[in-house]
Backbone as XML, in Angstrom:
<?xml version="1.0"?>
<chain id="A" units="angstrom">
  <residue number="1" name="PHE">
    <atom name="N" x="13.808" y="-3.447" z="4.951"/>
    <atom name="CA" x="14.031" y="-2.748" z="6.191"/>
    <atom name="C" x="12.788" y="-2.816" z="7.060"/>
  </residue>
  <residue number="2" name="PRO">
    <atom name="N" x="12.952" y="-2.883" z="8.402"/>
    <atom name="CA" x="11.797" y="-2.970" z="9.296"/>
    <atom name="C" x="11.222" y="-1.585" z="9.589"/>
  </residue>
  <residue number="3" name="VAL">
    <atom name="N" x="9.892" y="-1.536" z="9.737"/>
    <atom name="CA" x="9.165" y="-0.310" z="10.065"/>
    <atom name="C" x="8.102" y="-0.679" z="11.087"/>
  </residue>
  <residue number="4" name="THR">
    <atom name="N" x="7.843" y="0.207" z="12.041"/>
    <atom name="CA" x="6.773" y="-0.017" z="13.012"/>
    <atom name="C" x="5.629" y="0.937" z="12.707"/>
  </residue>
  <residue number="5" name="ILE">
    <atom name="N" x="4.433" y="0.378" z="12.500"/>
    <atom name="CA" x="3.242" y="1.173" z="12.229"/>
    <atom name="C" x="2.100" y="0.610" z="13.059"/>
  </residue>
  <residue number="6" name="GLY">
    <atom name="N" x="1.507" y="1.447" z="13.898"/>
    <atom name="CA" x="0.349" y="1.040" z="14.686"/>
    <atom name="C" x="0.608" y="-0.152" z="15.579"/>
  </residue>
  <residue number="7" name="GLY">
    <atom name="N" x="1.804" y="-0.285" z="16.112"/>
    <atom name="CA" x="2.131" y="-1.391" z="17.003"/>
    <atom name="C" x="2.560" y="-2.656" z="16.295"/>
  </residue>
  <residue number="8" name="ALA">
    <atom name="N" x="2.504" y="-2.686" z="14.976"/>
    <atom name="CA" x="2.933" y="-3.852" z="14.209"/>
    <atom name="C" x="4.304" y="-3.569" z="13.591"/>
  </residue>
  <residue number="9" name="ILE">
    <atom name="N" x="5.084" y="-4.599" z="13.475"/>
    <atom name="CA" x="6.382" y="-4.480" z="12.814"/>
    <atom name="C" x="6.229" y="-5.017" z="11.395"/>
  </residue>
  <residue number="10" name="LEU">
    <atom name="N" x="6.617" y="-4.199" z="10.429"/>
    <atom name="CA" x="6.521" y="-4.581" z="9.026"/>
    <atom name="C" x="7.910" y="-4.699" z="8.442"/>
  </residue>
  <residue number="11" name="LEU">
    <atom name="N" x="8.112" y="-5.691" z="7.625"/>
    <atom name="CA" x="9.353" y="-5.831" z="6.876"/>
    <atom name="C" x="9.034" y="-5.453" z="5.438"/>
  </residue>
  <residue number="12" name="ILE">
    <atom name="N" x="9.704" y="-4.402" z="4.961"/>
    <atom name="CA" x="9.439" y="-3.874" z="3.625"/>
    <atom name="C" x="10.646" y="-4.126" z="2.743"/>
  </residue>
  <residue number="13" name="ASN">
    <atom name="N" x="10.394" y="-4.748" z="1.601"/>
    <atom name="CA" x="11.451" y="-4.968" z="0.621"/>
    <atom name="C" x="11.383" y="-3.826" z="-0.379"/>
  </residue>
  <residue number="14" name="SER">
    <atom name="N" x="12.361" y="-2.931" z="-0.320"/>
    <atom name="CA" x="12.349" y="-1.748" z="-1.184"/>
    <atom name="C" x="12.763" y="-2.074" z="-2.621"/>
  </residue>
  <residue number="15" name="ASN">
    <atom name="N" x="13.132" y="-3.318" z="-2.899"/>
    <atom name="CA" x="13.449" y="-3.717" z="-4.271"/>
    <atom name="C" x="12.199" y="-4.021" z="-5.088"/>
  </residue>
  <residue number="16" name="TYR">
    <atom name="N" x="11.051" y="-4.210" z="-4.427"/>
    <atom name="CA" x="9.795" y="-4.485" z="-5.128"/>
    <atom name="C" x="9.149" y="-3.165" z="-5.502"/>
  </residue>
  <residue number="17" name="LYS">
    <atom name="N" x="9.458" y="-2.650" z="-6.662"/>
    <atom name="CA" x="8.865" y="-1.399" z="-7.137"/>
    <atom name="C" x="7.784" y="-1.656" z="-8.183"/>
  </residue>
  <residue number="18" name="ARG">
    <atom name="N" x="7.859" y="-2.813" z="-8.852"/>
    <atom name="CA" x="6.851" y="-3.159" z="-9.864"/>
    <atom name="C" x="5.609" y="-3.672" z="-9.147"/>
  </residue>
  <residue number="19" name="LEU">
    <atom name="N" x="4.478" y="-3.095" z="-9.487"/>
    <atom name="CA" x="3.241" y="-3.462" z="-8.806"/>
    <atom name="C" x="2.715" y="-4.817" z="-9.246"/>
  </residue>
  <residue number="20" name="GLU">
    <atom name="N" x="2.300" y="-5.606" z="-8.270"/>
    <atom name="CA" x="1.594" y="-6.854" z="-8.504"/>
    <atom name="C" x="0.234" y="-6.696" z="-7.842"/>
  </residue>
  <residue number="21" name="SER">
    <atom name="N" x="-0.810" y="-6.818" z="-8.606"/>
    <atom name="CA" x="-2.161" y="-6.608" z="-8.109"/>
    <atom name="C" x="-2.469" y="-7.514" z="-6.919"/>
  </residue>
  <residue number="22" name="GLY">
    <atom name="N" x="-3.067" y="-6.913" z="-5.884"/>
    <atom name="CA" x="-3.467" y="-7.658" z="-4.691"/>
    <atom name="C" x="-2.414" y="-7.723" z="-3.603"/>
  </residue>
  <residue number="23" name="ARG">
    <atom name="N" x="-1.228" y="-7.197" z="-3.853"/>
    <atom name="CA" x="-0.150" y="-7.211" z="-2.853"/>
    <atom name="C" x="-0.207" y="-5.954" z="-1.993"/>
  </residue>
  <residue number="24" name="VAL">
    <atom name="N" x="0.453" y="-6.003" z="-0.843"/>
    <atom name="CA" x="0.481" y="-4.878" z="0.096"/>
    <atom name="C" x="1.779" y="-4.105" z="-0.088"/>
  </residue>
  <residue number="25" name="TYR">
    <atom name="N" x="1.642" y="-2.783" z="-0.185"/>
    <atom name="CA" x="2.790" y="-1.904" z="-0.421"/>
    <atom name="C" x="2.806" y="-0.756" z="0.580"/>
  </residue>
  <residue number="26" name="ALA">
    <atom name="N" x="3.995" y="-0.259" z="0.856"/>
    <atom name="CA" x="4.159" y="1.004" z="1.577"/>
    <atom name="C" x="4.265" y="2.072" z="0.498"/>
  </residue>
  <residue number="27" name="ILE">
    <atom name="N" x="3.384" y="3.070" z="0.578"/>
    <atom name="CA" x="3.352" y="4.139" z="-0.416"/>
    <atom name="C" x="3.374" y="5.477" z="0.313"/>
  </residue>
  <residue number="28" name="VAL">
    <atom name="N" x="3.743" y="6.515" z="-0.404"/>
    <atom name="CA" x="3.712" y="7.866" z="0.157"/>
    <atom name="C" x="2.636" y="8.652" z="-0.580"/>
  </residue>
  <residue number="29" name="VAL">
    <atom name="N" x="1.679" y="9.182" z="0.183"/>
    <atom name="CA" x="0.592" y="9.989" z="-0.354"/>
    <atom name="C" x="0.545" y="11.285" z="0.452"/>
  </residue>
  <residue number="30" name="ASN">
    <atom name="N" x="0.727" y="12.408" z="-0.223"/>
    <atom name="CA" x="0.716" y="13.713" z="0.446"/>
    <atom name="C" x="1.663" y="13.745" z="1.642"/>
  </residue>
  <residue number="31" name="ASP">
    <atom name="N" x="2.878" y="13.276" z="1.452"/>
    <atom name="CA" x="3.930" y="13.251" z="2.475"/>
    <atom name="C" x="3.586" y="12.363" z="3.677"/>
  </residue>
  <residue number="32" name="GLU">
    <atom name="N" x="2.651" y="11.442" z="3.510"/>
    <atom name="CA" x="2.261" y="10.514" z="4.564"/>
    <atom name="C" x="2.499" y="9.092" z="4.075"/>
  </residue>
  <residue number="33" name="VAL">
    <atom name="N" x="3.182" y="8.282" z="4.888"/>
    <atom name="CA" x="3.405" y="6.881" z="4.529"/>
    <atom name="C" x="2.145" y="6.096" z="4.873"/>
  </residue>
  <residue number="34" name="ARG">
    <atom name="N" x="1.671" y="5.330" z="3.913"/>
    <atom name="CA" x="0.506" y="4.465" z="4.107"/>
    <atom name="C" x="0.874" y="3.043" z="3.707"/>
  </residue>
  <residue number="35" name="VAL">
    <atom name="N" x="0.239" y="2.094" z="4.346"/>
    <atom name="CA" x="0.403" y="0.689" z="3.979"/>
    <atom name="C" x="-0.945" y="0.226" z="3.468"/>
  </residue>
  <residue number="36" name="LYS">
    <atom name="N" x="-0.995" y="-0.084" z="2.171"/>
    <atom name="CA" x="-2.266" y="-0.395" z="1.519"/>
    <atom name="C" x="-2.110" y="-1.545" z="0.537"/>
  </residue>
  <residue number="37" name="ARG">
    <atom name="N" x="-3.219" y="-2.206" z="0.269"/>
    <atom name="CA" x="-3.269" y="-3.256" z="-0.746"/>
    <atom name="C" x="-3.664" y="-2.583" z="-2.061"/>
  </residue>
  <residue number="38" name="LEU">
    <atom name="N" x="-2.898" y="-2.852" z="-3.117"/>
    <atom name="CA" x="-3.136" y="-2.213" z="-4.405"/>
    <atom name="C" x="-3.672" y="-3.214" z="-5.417"/>
  </residue>
  <residue number="39" name="PHE">
    <atom name="N" x="-4.710" y="-2.806" z="-6.125"/>
    <atom name="CA" x="-5.326" y="-3.640" z="-7.154"/>
    <atom name="C" x="-5.285" y="-2.874" z="-8.474"/>
  </residue>
  <residue number="40" name="ILE">
    <atom name="N" x="-4.659" y="-3.444" z="-9.484"/>
    <atom name="CA" x="-4.550" y="-2.806" z="-10.789"/>
    <atom name="C" x="-5.719" y="-3.249" z="-11.657"/>
  </residue>
  <residue number="41" name="GLY">
    <atom name="N" x="-6.442" y="-2.271" z="-12.211"/>
    <atom name="CA" x="-7.587" y="-2.559" z="-13.067"/>
    <atom name="C" x="-7.167" y="-2.810" z="-14.502"/>
  </residue>
  <residue number="42" name="ILE">
    <atom name="N" x="-8.096" y="-3.285" z="-15.294"/>
    <atom name="CA" x="-7.839" y="-3.600" z="-16.700"/>
    <atom name="C" x="-7.382" y="-2.354" z="-17.464"/>
  </residue>
  <residue number="43" name="GLY">
    <atom name="N" x="-7.971" y="-1.199" z="-17.147"/>
    <atom name="CA" x="-7.617" y="0.039" z="-17.830"/>
    <atom name="C" x="-6.375" y="0.718" z="-17.275"/>
  </residue>
  <residue number="44" name="GLY">
    <atom name="N" x="-5.715" y="0.082" z="-16.291"/>
    <atom name="CA" x="-4.505" y="0.655" z="-15.720"/>
    <atom name="C" x="-4.731" y="1.505" z="-14.489"/>
  </residue>
  <residue number="45" name="ASP">
    <atom name="N" x="-6.020" y="1.703" z="-14.119"/>
    <atom name="CA" x="-6.281" y="2.439" z="-12.891"/>
    <atom name="C" x="-5.929" y="1.566" z="-11.688"/>
  </residue>
  <residue number="46" name="CYS">
    <atom name="N" x="-5.875" y="2.154" z="-10.516"/>
    <atom name="CA" x="-5.457" y="1.419" z="-9.324"/>
    <atom name="C" x="-6.419" y="1.692" z="-8.176"/>
  </residue>
  <residue number="47" name="ARG">
    <atom name="N" x="-6.891" y="0.608" z="-7.561"/>
    <atom name="CA" x="-7.704" y="0.735" z="-6.344"/>
    <atom name="C" x="-6.767" y="0.558" z="-5.165"/>
  </residue>
  <residue number="48" name="ILE">
    <atom name="N" x="-6.755" y="1.545" z="-4.290"/>
    <atom name="CA" x="-5.935" y="1.526" z="-3.084"/>
    <atom name="C" x="-6.869" y="1.151" z="-1.942"/>
  </residue>
  <residue number="49" name="ALA">
    <atom name="N" x="-6.649" y="-0.026" z="-1.359"/>
    <atom name="CA" x="-7.576" y="-0.564" z="-0.370"/>
    <atom name="C" x="-6.879" y="-0.824" z="0.961"/>
  </residue>
  <residue number="50" name="SER">
    <atom name="N" x="-7.612" y="-0.564" z="2.029"/>
    <atom name="CA" x="-7.139" y="-0.883" z="3.363"/>
    <atom name="C" x="-7.642" y="-2.268" z="3.744"/>
  </residue>
  <residue number="51" name="ASP">
    <atom name="N" x="-6.816" y="-3.022" z="4.443"/>
    <atom name="CA" x="-7.277" y="-4.310" z="4.965"/>
    <atom name="C" x="-8.166" y="-4.106" z="6.189"/>
  </residue>
  <residue number="52" name="ASN">
    <atom name="N" x="-8.185" y="-2.892" z="6.736"/>
    <atom name="CA" x="-9.037" y="-2.580" z="7.868"/>
    <atom name="C" x="-10.500" y="-2.656" z="7.418"/>
  </residue>
  <residue number="53" name="PRO">
    <atom name="N" x="-11.340" y="-3.416" z="8.120"/>
    <atom name="CA" x="-12.730" y="-3.579" z="7.680"/>
    <atom name="C" x="-13.585" y="-2.324" z="7.845"/>
  </residue>
  <residue number="54" name="ASN">
    <atom name="N" x="-13.121" y="-1.328" z="8.594"/>
    <atom name="CA" x="-13.887" y="-0.104" z="8.796"/>
    <atom name="C" x="-13.716" y="0.812" z="7.587"/>
  </residue>
  <residue number="55" name="LYS">
    <atom name="N" x="-14.578" y="0.633" z="6.588"/>
    <atom name="CA" x="-14.473" y="1.401" z="5.345"/>
    <atom name="C" x="-14.971" y="2.832" z="5.507"/>
  </residue>
  <residue number="56" name="THR">
    <atom name="N" x="-15.618" y="3.149" z="6.636"/>
    <atom name="CA" x="-15.997" y="4.536" z="6.903"/>
    <atom name="C" x="-14.744" y="5.349" z="7.225"/>
  </residue>
  <residue number="57" name="LEU">
    <atom name="N" x="-13.876" y="4.801" z="8.055"/>
    <atom name="CA" x="-12.633" y="5.488" z="8.413"/>
    <atom name="C" x="-11.532" y="5.283" z="7.377"/>
  </residue>
  <residue number="58" name="TYR">
    <atom name="N" x="-11.533" y="4.125" z="6.729"/>
    <atom name="CA" x="-10.475" y="3.774" z="5.776"/>
    <atom name="C" x="-11.086" y="3.335" z="4.439"/>
  </residue>
  <residue number="59" name="PRO">
    <atom name="N" x="-11.711" y="4.282" z="3.722"/>
    <atom name="CA" x="-12.364" y="3.907" z="2.455"/>
    <atom name="C" x="-11.349" y="3.596" z="1.364"/>
  </residue>
  <residue number="60" name="ASP">
    <atom name="N" x="-11.787" y="2.773" z="0.412"/>
    <atom name="CA" x="-10.959" y="2.509" z="-0.763"/>
    <atom name="C" x="-10.874" y="3.788" z="-1.593"/>
  </residue>
  <residue number="61" name="GLU">
    <atom name="N" x="-9.757" y="3.942" z="-2.285"/>
    <atom name="CA" x="-9.563" y="5.073" z="-3.178"/>
    <atom name="C" x="-9.167" y="4.522" z="-4.539"/>
  </residue>
  <residue number="62" name="THR">
    <atom name="N" x="-9.505" y="5.239" z="-5.594"/>
    <atom name="CA" x="-9.109" y="4.835" z="-6.940"/>
    <atom name="C" x="-8.348" y="5.982" z="-7.575"/>
  </residue>
  <residue number="63" name="ILE">
    <atom name="N" x="-7.212" y="5.639" z="-8.194"/>
    <atom name="CA" x="-6.448" y="6.651" z="-8.909"/>
    <atom name="C" x="-6.272" y="6.197" z="-10.354"/>
  </residue>
  <residue number="64" name="SER">
    <atom name="N" x="-6.147" y="7.171" z="-11.221"/>
    <atom name="CA" x="-6.023" y="6.887" z="-12.648"/>
    <atom name="C" x="-4.645" y="6.311" z="-12.966"/>
  </residue>
  <residue number="65" name="ALA">
    <atom name="N" x="-4.535" y="5.742" z="-14.146"/>
    <atom name="CA" x="-3.247" y="5.212" z="-14.610"/>
    <atom name="C" x="-2.202" y="6.316" z="-14.667"/>
  </residue>
  <residue number="66" name="GLU">
    <atom name="N" x="-2.618" y="7.513" z="-15.049"/>
    <atom name="CA" x="-1.687" y="8.641" z="-15.116"/>
    <atom name="C" x="-1.182" y="9.019" z="-13.728"/>
  </residue>
  <residue number="67" name="ALA">
    <atom name="N" x="-2.083" y="9.079" z="-12.749"/>
    <atom name="CA" x="-1.691" y="9.413" z="-11.379"/>
    <atom name="C" x="-0.851" y="8.289" z="-10.766"/>
  </residue>
  <residue number="68" name="LEU">
    <atom name="N" x="-1.119" y="7.056" z="-11.159"/>
    <atom name="CA" x="-0.354" y="5.918" z="-10.644"/>
    <atom name="C" x="1.121" y="6.043" z="-10.997"/>
  </residue>
  <residue number="69" name="ALA">
    <atom name="N" x="1.407" y="6.607" z="-12.154"/>
    <atom name="CA" x="2.805" y="6.791" z="-12.567"/>
    <atom name="C" x="3.550" y="7.717" z="-11.625"/>
  </residue>
  <residue number="70" name="ASN">
    <atom name="N" x="2.831" y="8.582" z="-10.910"/>
    <atom name="CA" x="3.449" y="9.524" z="-9.985"/>
    <atom name="C" x="3.404" y="9.065" z="-8.530"/>
  </residue>
  <residue number="71" name="LEU">
    <atom name="N" x="2.829" y="7.900" z="-8.289"/>
    <atom name="CA" x="2.730" y="7.384" z="-6.925"/>
    <atom name="C" x="4.102" y="6.918" z="-6.454"/>
  </residue>
  <residue number="72" name="HIS">
    <atom name="N" x="4.515" y="7.390" z="-5.280"/>
    <atom name="CA" x="5.815" y="6.976" z="-4.743"/>
    <atom name="C" x="5.639" y="5.668" z="-3.980"/>
  </residue>
  <residue number="73" name="ILE">
    <atom name="N" x="6.225" y="4.602" z="-4.499"/>
    <atom name="CA" x="6.166" y="3.285" z="-3.865"/>
    <atom name="C" x="7.456" y="3.071" z="-3.101"/>
  </residue>
  <residue number="74" name="VAL">
    <atom name="N" x="7.347" y="2.926" z="-1.778"/>
    <atom name="CA" x="8.514" y="2.682" z="-0.935"/>
    <atom name="C" x="8.993" y="1.256" z="-1.129"/>
  </residue>
  <residue number="75" name="GLY">
    <atom name="N" x="8.053" y="0.311" z="-1.176"/>
    <atom name="CA" x="8.381" y="-1.095" z="-1.363"/>
    <atom name="C" x="7.197" y="-1.969" z="-1.007"/>
  </residue>
  <residue number="76" name="ARG">
    <atom name="N" x="7.375" y="-3.263" z="-1.189"/>
    <atom name="CA" x="6.308" y="-4.221" z="-0.882"/>
    <atom name="C" x="6.486" y="-4.772" z="0.526"/>
  </residue>
  <residue number="77" name="VAL">
    <atom name="N" x="5.392" y="-4.857" z="1.255"/>
    <atom name="CA" x="5.411" y="-5.439" z="2.597"/>
    <atom name="C" x="5.482" y="-6.954" z="2.410"/>
  </residue>
  <residue number="78" name="VAL">
    <atom name="N" x="6.532" y="-7.565" z="2.973"/>
    <atom name="CA" x="6.731" y="-9.000" z="2.803"/>
    <atom name="C" x="6.498" y="-9.791" z="4.088"/>
  </residue>
  <residue number="79" name="TRP">
    <atom name="N" x="6.395" y="-9.060" z="5.225"/>
    <atom name="CA" x="6.156" y="-9.745" z="6.497"/>
    <atom name="C" x="5.595" y="-8.742" z="7.490"/>
  </residue>
  <residue number="80" name="MET">
    <atom name="N" x="4.689" y="-9.218" z="8.370"/>
    <atom name="CA" x="4.136" y="-8.373" z="9.417"/>
    <atom name="C" x="4.010" y="-9.200" z="10.700"/>
  </residue>
  <residue number="81" name="GLY">
    <atom name="N" x="4.338" y="-8.587" z="11.802"/>
    <atom name="CA" x="4.197" y="-9.255" z="13.088"/>
    <atom name="C" x="3.833" y="-8.243" z="14.152"/>
  </residue>
  <residue number="82" name="GLY">
    <atom name="N" x="3.229" y="-8.716" z="15.220"/>
    <atom name="CA" x="2.850" y="-7.805" z="16.302"/>
    <atom name="C" x="2.411" y="-8.581" z="17.528"/>
  </residue>
  <residue number="83" name="MET">
    <atom name="N" x="2.132" y="-7.834" z="18.557"/>
    <atom name="CA" x="1.686" y="-8.419" z="19.829"/>
    <atom name="C" x="0.248" y="-8.908" z="19.707"/>
  </residue>
  <residue number="84" name="LEU">
    <atom name="N" x="-0.060" y="-9.973" z="20.365"/>
    <atom name="CA" x="-1.434" y="-10.478" z="20.411"/>
    <atom name="C" x="-2.157" y="-9.880" z="21.593"/>
  </residue>
</chain>
């Protein structure tokens, strides 16, 4: 399904619920939808990273394997487009 975030149109496949490290997902955190790149660590923890280079405003976050089990994954972002 298509979603518009920050002027960009995203196509999200809600059938992709299994995490693949390094892929971009739409997730819900504290009732807020976020689009982030997820990296799964060896111990099962997850680094939630923004592709935005401003790490002061959009810092990476790490959650434990236990907390990851409770993360609501809307789906994987499979396409993005926007105005130039």
